[in-house]
C-alpha positions in Angstrom: 52.3 15.4 -59.1 48.9 14.2 -58.0 47.8 14.9 -54.4 46.1 11.5 -54.3 46.6 9.8 -50.9 45.7 6.4 -49.7 44.2 7.0 -46.3 40.7 5.7 -45.8 39.2 9.2 -46.1 40.5 10.1 -49.6 39.1 8.5 -52.7 40.1 10.7 -55.6 39.9 9.0 -59.0 40.8 10.1 -62.5 37.9 9.5 -64.9 37.9 12.3 -67.5 35.3 10.8 -69.8 32.7 9.9 -67.1 29.5 11.9 -66.7 29.1 10.8 -63.1 31.2 8.8 -60.6 29.8 7.2 -57.4 32.0 5.7 -54.7 30.7 2.5 -53.2 32.4 2.1 -49.8 31.4 0.0 -46.9 28.2 -0.9 -48.6 27.1 2.8 -48.9 27.1 5.1 -52.0 28.8 8.5 -52.0 28.5 10.7 -55.1 31.8 12.2 -56.2 32.1 15.7 -57.7 34.6 17.0 -60.2 37.7 18.4 -58.6 39.4 21.7 -59.4 42.4 21.0 -61.6 44.5 22.9 -59.1 44.2 20.0 -56.7 45.9 17.7 -59.2 48.7 19.7 -60.8 46.4 21.3 -63.3 45.1 18.0 -64.5 41.4 17.9 -65.5 39.1 14.9 -65.1 39.6 14.1 -61.4 36.6 13.3 -59.1 36.5 13.2 -55.3 34.4 13.6 -52.2 33.2 17.1 -51.4 33.0 18.7 -48.0 29.3 18.0 -47.9 29.9 14.2 -48.5 30.1 11.9 -45.5 33.5 10.2 -45.8 33.8 6.6 -44.6 35.7 6.4 -41.3 36.6 2.7 -40.9 40.2 1.7 -40.7 39.7 -0.7 -43.6 37.0 -0.3 -46.2 36.1 -2.3 -49.2 35.3 0.1 -52.0 34.9 0.5 -55.8 33.6 3.0 -58.3 30.4 3.2 -60.3 30.9 5.0 -63.6 27.8 6.7 -65.2 24.9 4.3 -65.2 26.9 1.1 -64.6 25.7 -1.1 -61.7 28.9 -3.1 -61.2 31.6 -1.4 -59.2 35.1 -1.3 -60.7 38.3 -1.6 -58.5 40.4 1.5 -57.9 43.1 1.9 -60.6 45.4 2.9 -57.6 44.2 0.1 -55.4 46.5 -1.0 -52.6 44.8 -4.2 -51.9 42.5 -6.7 -53.8 41.6 -9.3 -51.2 39.0 -11.0 -53.5 40.9 -10.7 -56.8 41.4 -8.1 -59.5 37.7 -8.1 -60.6 36.3 -7.3 -57.2 36.3 -4.4 -54.7 39.5 -2.7 -53.6 40.4 -2.4 -49.9 42.0 0.6 -48.3 45.6 0.3 -47.0 47.7 2.9 -45.3 51.4 2.3 -46.2 52.6 4.8 -43.6 51.2 2.7 -40.7 53.9 0.1 -40.7 56.6 0.6 -38.0 59.9 0.1 -39.8 63.0 -1.4 -38.1 65.5 -0.8 -40.9 66.8 2.5 -39.7 70.4 1.3 -39.8 70.1 0.4 -43.5 71.7 3.2 -45.5 71.3 1.5 -48.8 74.2 0.4 -51.1 75.3 1.2 -54.6 74.7 -1.3 -57.4 78.4 -1.1 -58.2 80.3 -4.1 -56.8 77.0 -5.9 -56.0 75.5 -9.2 -57.0 71.8 -9.9 -57.5 69.6 -13.0 -56.7 66.5 -13.2 -58.8 63.5 -15.0 -57.4 59.8 -15.7 -58.0 57.9 -15.7 -54.7 55.3 -18.3 -55.7 58.0 -20.9 -56.5 60.9 -19.9 -54.2 59.4 -21.7 -51.2 56.7 -24.4 -50.8 54.3 -21.9 -49.3 55.0 -19.3 -52.0 54.6 -16.3 -49.7 56.6 -13.3 -48.6 56.7 -14.4 -45.0 58.0 -17.8 -46.0 60.7 -16.1 -48.1 61.8 -14.2 -45.0 62.8 -17.7 -43.6 65.3 -18.0 -46.5 67.0 -14.7 -46.0 69.8 -16.0 -43.7 70.6 -18.6 -46.4 70.9 -15.8 -48.9 73.2 -13.9 -46.6 75.4 -17.0 -46.2 75.4 -17.4 -50.0 76.9 -14.0 -50.3 74.6 -12.0 -52.6 73.9 -8.3 -52.1 70.5 -7.7 -53.7 67.3 -9.7 -54.0 65.3 -9.1 -57.2 61.6 -10.1 -57.0 59.7 -10.9 -60.1 56.6 -8.7 -60.3 54.3 -8.9 -57.3 51.5 -6.5 -58.4 48.0 -7.9 -58.5 47.2 -10.3 -61.4 44.2 -12.4 -62.3 44.1 -15.9 -60.8 46.2 -17.5 -58.1 49.6 -18.1 -59.7 51.5 -16.4 -62.5 55.0 -15.2 -63.5 53.7 -11.8 -62.5 54.0 -10.1 -65.9 50.2 -10.3 -66.4 49.6 -7.7 -63.6 46.7 -5.3 -64.0 46.7 -3.3 -60.7 50.2 -2.0 -60.3 49.7 -0.4 -56.9 48.5 -3.6 -55.2 50.6 -6.5 -53.9 49.2 -9.9 -54.9 47.1 -11.4 -52.0 48.5 -14.9 -52.4 51.9 -13.5 -51.6 50.6 -11.9 -48.4 49.5 -8.5 -49.5 51.2 -5.1 -48.9 52.1 -5.3 -45.2 53.8 -8.7 -45.8 55.8 -7.0 -48.5 56.9 -4.3 -46.0 57.9 -7.0 -43.5 60.0 -8.8 -46.2 61.9 -5.6 -47.2 62.4 -4.7 -43.5 63.8 -8.2 -42.7 66.0 -8.1 -45.8 67.5 -4.7 -44.8 68.1 -5.8 -41.3 70.3 -8.5 -42.7 72.2 -6.2 -45.1 70.4 -7.3 -48.2 69.0 -4.8 -50.7 65.7 -5.3 -52.6 65.0 -4.7 -56.3 61.5 -4.9 -57.5 60.7 -6.0 -61.1 58.0 -3.7 -62.5 56.1 -3.8 -65.8 55.0 -0.5 -67.4 54.9 -1.6 -71.1 51.6 -3.5 -71.0 48.8 -4.9 -68.7 47.6 -8.5 -68.3 44.7 -9.8 -70.5 42.1 -10.0 -67.7 41.1 -7.6 -65.0 42.4 -4.5 -66.7 39.7 -1.8 -66.3 41.9 1.2 -66.9 40.3 2.1 -70.3 36.9 2.3 -68.5 38.3 5.2 -66.4 40.2 7.1 -69.1 42.6 7.1 -72.0 45.3 5.0 -70.3 45.9 2.9 -73.4 46.7 3.4 -77.1 44.1 1.1 -78.5 45.3 -0.7 -81.6 48.9 0.4 -81.0 50.6 -2.1 -78.9 53.3 -4.7 -78.5 53.6 -8.4 -78.3 51.7 -8.5 -75.1 48.8 -6.1 -75.7 47.9 -2.4 -76.0 50.6 0.0 -75.1 50.2 2.8 -72.6 49.3 6.3 -73.7 52.6 8.0 -72.9 52.6 10.8 -75.4 49.0 11.4 -76.7 46.2 13.6 -75.6 45.5 13.3 -71.9 48.8 11.4 -71.3 50.0 13.5 -68.5 47.9 11.7 -65.8 48.9 8.4 -67.4 52.6 9.2 -67.0 52.0 10.4 -63.4 50.2 7.1 -62.8 53.4 5.2 -63.7 55.9 7.6 -62.1 54.0 7.7 -58.8 53.9 4.0 -58.8 57.6 3.7 -59.4 58.5 6.2 -56.7 56.0 4.6 -54.3 57.9 1.3 -54.3 61.0 3.2 -53.1 59.2 5.6 -50.7 56.4 3.4 -49.2 58.0 0.0 -49.4 61.7 1.0 -49.0 62.9 -0.9 -52.0 66.4 0.1 -53.3 65.9 -0.2 -57.0 63.5 -1.2 -59.8 64.1 -3.5 -62.7 62.1 -2.1 -65.6 60.6 -4.8 -67.8 61.1 -4.6 -71.6 61.5 -0.8 -71.9 61.9 -1.2 -75.7 58.1 -1.7 -75.7 57.4 1.7 -74.2 56.1 3.9 -77.0 57.0 7.5 -76.2 57.8 10.2 -78.7 58.1 13.0 -76.3 61.3 15.1 -76.1 61.7 13.9 -72.5 61.2 10.2 -72.6 59.4 8.5 -69.7 62.6 6.7 -68.7 64.5 10.0 -68.5 61.8 11.5 -66.4 61.7 8.5 -64.1 65.5 8.6 -63.7 65.2 12.3 -62.8 62.6 11.7 -60.2 64.4 8.7 -58.8 67.6 10.7 -58.4 65.6 13.5 -56.6 64.1 11.0 -54.2 67.5 9.4 -53.6 68.8 12.8 -52.5 65.7 13.4 -50.3 66.0 10.0 -48.6 69.8 10.2 -48.3 70.4 6.7 -49.7 71.2 5.2 -53.2 68.2 4.4 -55.4 68.6 3.0 -58.9 66.8 1.9 -62.1 67.9 -1.1 -64.2 66.3 -1.5 -67.6 65.6 -4.7 -69.6 66.0 -3.7 -73.2 66.2 -5.7 -76.4 67.8 -2.8 -78.3 71.5 -3.0 -77.2 71.3 0.8 -76.9 73.8 2.3 -74.4 72.0 5.7 -74.5 69.9 4.3 -71.7 73.0 4.5 -69.5 74.6 7.7 -70.8 74.2 10.8 -68.5 71.3 13.1 -69.2 73.8 15.9 -69.7 75.0 13.9 -72.7 71.5 13.3 -74.1 71.2 9.9 -72.4 68.4 8.7 -70.1 70.7 8.5 -67.1 69.5 5.0 -65.9 71.8 3.2 -63.6 72.0 -0.1 -65.4 70.6 -2.4 -68.1 70.5 -6.1 -68.8 72.9 -7.6 -71.4 71.5 -10.7 -72.9 74.5 -11.0 -75.1 76.6 -12.2 -72.2 74.1 -15.0 -71.5 73.9 -16.1 -75.1 77.7 -16.2 -75.5 78.2 -18.2 -72.3 75.3 -20.5 -73.0 76.5 -21.5 -76.5 80.0 -22.2 -75.4 79.1 -24.4 -72.4 76.1 -26.2 -74.0 76.8 -26.3 -77.8 73.3 -25.1 -78.6 73.3 -22.8 -81.6 69.7 -22.6 -82.8 67.7 -19.5 -83.2 69.1 -16.4 -81.6 72.1 -18.4 -80.3 73.5 -18.9 -83.8 75.5 -15.6 -83.9 77.2 -16.5 -80.6 78.7 -19.8 -81.6 82.4 -19.0 -81.0 84.9 -18.1 -78.4 85.5 -14.9 -80.3 81.8 -13.9 -79.6 82.4 -14.3 -75.9 85.6 -12.4 -76.0 83.9 -9.5 -77.7 81.1 -9.4 -75.1 83.6 -9.4 -72.3 85.6 -6.5 -73.7 82.9 -4.5 -75.5 79.7 -5.2 -73.4 77.5 -6.1 -76.4 78.1 -8.5 -79.2 75.5 -6.9 -81.4 76.7 -3.4 -81.5 75.6 -2.6 -85.1 76.5 -6.0 -86.3 74.2 -8.3 -88.4 71.8 -10.3 -86.3 70.9 -13.3 -88.4 68.0 -14.1 -86.1 66.4 -10.7 -86.7 67.5 -10.6 -90.3 69.0 -7.1 -89.9 71.8 -5.2 -88.2 71.3 -4.6 -84.5 72.6 -2.5 -81.6 75.0 0.3 -81.1 78.6 0.3 -79.7 79.1 1.2 -76.1 81.4 4.2 -75.4 83.6 2.4 -73.0 84.8 5.6 -71.5 81.3 6.7 -70.6 79.8 3.4 -69.3 81.2 1.4 -66.4 81.3 -2.4 -66.7 79.1 -2.8 -63.6 76.3 -1.0 -65.4 75.6 -4.1 -67.4 73.7 -6.7 -65.4 74.4 -10.2 -66.7 73.5 -13.8 -65.9 74.0 -17.4 -67.1 70.3 -18.2 -66.2 67.2 -16.1 -65.5 63.5 -16.4 -65.5 63.2 -15.7 -69.2 66.1 -17.8 -70.5 64.9 -20.8 -68.5 61.1 -20.3 -68.5 61.0 -19.4 -72.2 62.5 -22.7 -73.2 60.1 -25.4 -74.4 60.2 -27.4 -71.2 61.6 -24.8 -68.8 64.8 -26.8 -68.3 67.7 -25.4 -66.4 71.4 -25.8 -67.4 71.6 -28.5 -64.7 69.2 -30.7 -66.8 72.0 -31.2 -69.3 75.3 -30.1 -67.7 77.4 -31.6 -64.9 79.4 -29.9 -62.2 82.4 -28.9 -64.3 80.4 -27.0 -66.9 78.1 -25.4 -64.4 81.0 -24.2 -62.3 82.8 -22.9 -65.4 79.8 -20.8 -66.3 79.5 -19.6 -62.7 83.1 -18.4 -62.8 82.5 -16.3 -65.9 79.5 -14.8 -64.3 80.8 -14.1 -60.8 84.4 -13.2 -61.7 83.6 -11.3 -64.9 83.5 -7.6 -65.3 79.8 -7.0 -65.1 77.2 -7.1 -62.3 76.3 -10.8 -61.9 72.7 -12.0 -61.3 71.7 -15.5 -60.2 68.4 -17.2 -60.7 67.0 -18.9 -57.7 68.2 -22.5 -57.3 71.0 -22.0 -59.9 73.6 -22.0 -57.1 72.8 -25.6 -56.1 72.0 -26.9 -59.6 68.3 -27.3 -58.9 66.8 -30.2 -60.8 63.3 -28.7 -60.8 62.4 -26.9 -64.0 61.0 -23.4 -64.1 58.2 -23.4 -66.6 55.7 -20.9 -67.9 52.5 -21.1 -65.8 49.2 -19.2 -65.7 45.9 -19.6 -63.8 43.5 -17.7 -65.9 39.9 -18.4 -64.7 38.6 -17.8 -68.2 38.8 -21.1 -70.2 39.0 -19.3 -73.5 42.0 -17.2 -72.3 43.7 -20.2 -70.9 43.3 -22.0 -74.3 44.6 -19.0 -76.2 47.6 -18.7 -73.9 48.5 -22.4 -74.4 48.2 -22.2 -78.2 50.2 -19.0 -78.3 53.0 -20.6 -76.2 53.5 -23.3 -78.8 53.6 -20.9 -81.7 56.4 -18.9 -80.0 58.8 -21.9 -80.2 58.7 -22.4 -83.9 61.7 -20.2 -84.7 63.8 -21.9 -82.1 63.3 -25.4 -83.5 61.9 -26.8 -80.2 59.4 -29.6 -80.3 55.9 -28.3 -79.5 54.8 -31.7 -78.3 56.9 -31.3 -75.2 55.6 -27.9 -74.2 53.7 -28.2 -70.9 50.2 -26.7 -70.6 50.6 -23.3 -68.8 47.1 -23.8 -67.3 47.8 -27.2 -65.7 48.4 -26.6 -62.0 51.2 -29.2 -62.1 53.2 -26.9 -64.4 53.2 -24.5 -61.5 53.9 -26.9 -58.7 56.7 -28.8 -60.5 58.5 -25.4 -60.8 58.8 -25.0 -57.1 62.4 -25.4 -55.7 63.2 -28.6 -53.8 65.3 -27.2 -51.0 66.4 -30.6 -49.8 68.7 -30.8 -52.8 70.9 -28.0 -51.6 72.6 -30.2 -49.0 73.0 -33.3 -51.2 76.0 -34.5 -53.2 76.9 -32.5 -56.3 74.2 -29.9 -55.4 76.0 -29.1 -52.2 79.3 -29.1 -54.0 78.1 -26.5 -56.5 76.6 -24.4 -53.7 79.9 -24.3 -51.9 81.5 -23.2 -55.2 79.1 -20.3 -55.5 79.7 -19.3 -51.9 83.5 -19.3 -52.4 83.2 -17.4 -55.6 81.0 -14.7 -54.1 83.3 -14.4 -51.1 86.4 -14.1 -53.4 84.6 -11.5 -55.5 84.0 -9.3 -52.4 87.6 -9.7 -51.2 89.5 -9.2 -54.4 89.8 -5.5 -55.7 90.6 -6.6 -59.2 87.3 -8.4 -59.4 85.5 -5.2 -58.7 87.2 -3.0 -61.3 84.8 -0.7 -63.1 86.4 0.2 -66.4 86.2 -1.5 -69.7 89.8 -0.3 -70.1 90.8 -2.6 -67.3 89.7 -5.7 -69.3 91.5 -7.6 -72.0 91.2 -11.2 -73.3 93.3 -13.8 -74.9 91.7 -16.9 -76.5 92.2 -19.8 -78.9 89.3 -20.6 -81.1 90.8 -24.0 -82.2 91.7 -25.1 -78.7 88.6 -23.5 -77.1 90.2 -21.7 -74.2 89.9 -18.1 -73.0 91.8 -16.0 -70.5 90.1 -12.9 -69.2 92.5 -10.4 -67.5 91.3 -7.7 -65.1 94.0 -5.1 -64.2 93.8 -2.3 -61.6 96.2 -0.3 -59.5 96.1 -3.2 -57.0 97.3 -5.7 -59.5 96.1 -8.1 -62.1 93.8 -11.1 -61.9 93.3 -13.6 -64.7 90.3 -15.8 -65.2 91.2 -18.9 -67.2 88.5 -21.0 -68.9 88.8 -24.3 -70.8 85.7 -25.0 -72.9 87.1 -28.0 -74.6 86.7 -31.7 -73.7 90.5 -32.2 -73.3 93.1 -30.8 -71.0 94.7 -27.5 -72.2 97.9 -25.7 -71.4 97.4 -21.9 -71.2 100.0 -19.2 -71.1 99.4 -17.0 -67.9 101.4 -14.4 -66.2 100.5 -15.4 -62.7 102.1 -16.8 -59.6 99.2 -18.0 -57.5 95.9 -19.9 -58.1 93.3 -18.1 -56.0 90.4 -20.5 -57.0 89.9 -23.4 -59.3 86.9 -25.6 -60.2 89.2 -28.5 -61.0 92.7 -29.5 -60.1 94.8 -27.0 -62.0 98.6 -27.0 -62.2 100.6 -23.8 -62.5 104.3 -24.0 -63.4 106.6 -21.3 -64.9 103.8 -19.2 -66.4 102.0 -22.3 -67.8 98.6 -23.3 -66.5 97.4 -26.9 -67.0 93.6 -26.8 -66.9 91.5 -29.9 -67.2 88.5 -30.2 -69.6 85.6 -27.8 -68.8 87.7 -26.3 -66.0 88.2 -22.7 -64.8 90.7 -21.0 -62.5 91.3 -17.6 -61.1 94.9 -16.5 -60.8 97.0 -13.6 -59.6 
């Protein structure tokens, strides 16, 4: 582990290929000297101030590095603040100076929890961390357990989804910077809400990335859809891995977050015997023991590979959870009727039934969208149901549609409530996307603010090309660089108290409360789940059985009333007027009910 600290008097930097490094701080220049490898866990290539150097003493200092004969200072790869943007000088920040008030927060396990995903820039009109604090009481009343923030690390421009970040240790200034982030987490914990931070370690944004100027951080020419991949397994990759691992642990140690969502881990290129994810899980577990509270990692993966979740003792990576897009696809197709592109394989009630009982639909089966077999079966005795994080909407599944339209753009209350029941009463860990709970009418579109015109043009053109395989009309795709694309994606909070919006919000509150109060809805084993369904009549009944009893979730996807066989005596919740008589449930079209 590196001894690198972030107080104003320590400015170590890894630049193994530089012949000279000069620190520019407070307007003055300070030559740096090569450091003994023993100061940085045996790692060569570190530079720092010597005892003979006059260290800057101010509480806050703007600084950067001059490499070799360059005359333009570069920001610190481990910068904590970028007040003037990612191309300019860094500013010192001491994360230990904040006086925390969350001492009563002992954390909570992911098991049995629910997640609310939000993007800070569009969650409130102001788009800041402090403004988001003003919505925390609303989220407590809604009944969610964790808030998952889309990436907040520094990116080029003023607004972005966050996946174009280039300085992973800095919090974007438009959101309020690092101290505002600490205030947000502190306020969330005081209200009993956990915080999950979305982090991106598989690529960097297209502008403002100076890492390759400092050292071999990247595998040039070997990358993924979004750019060059990180050097995780090549020569001089140890400091690169530490750069990532220290960042991951720093969110949990310095900012008190409870877990990380790891973006697109399938794009991490690592051939080492101990994969980066396994090492990250090991260190997270160690930090959890040290802090005396639960900490967890949730992976987004396109591989449908349960080895991410298997214990390290069983040659798995030992992550806490992973996203399952198959659940989203199966629900989406059955409530909307869309079956283009990657939705095609999920166009049946049987597909949904398989996902509910097996976790993945593609578990070695043929994926027609990919043109090959895909995935691996889950060992249902080794993986708990809650380890799969699922949703009916999220930033990707909305924002990567041609117009960024939500389900509420096409569906009415009955279908939206039906989908909500499957998500919140199903066997997995449910996640909501901001505004979903009140059927927000605002879209959530893909937006960027690249200052470079050529980059903005390339982004817009690339966006259109992405939609060809889904069959969406490129003429309706909004320009990501148009500021209106960003502003129209902001939530309209006035809707939450109006008409059908308020009705759906109450449904979500009731479902989340019922989930907390009903032991059967928090069962953890795939062996507790079984399903009955009729493909022709388009209904499905999900049973969840535990020692406390059995709860059935009945869903009618058809456009006509259906009579379903159920072994239940009481309707605990229904989205429509449902009739239960002698083991027969009459369920109106597009209706759902929870019974015991």
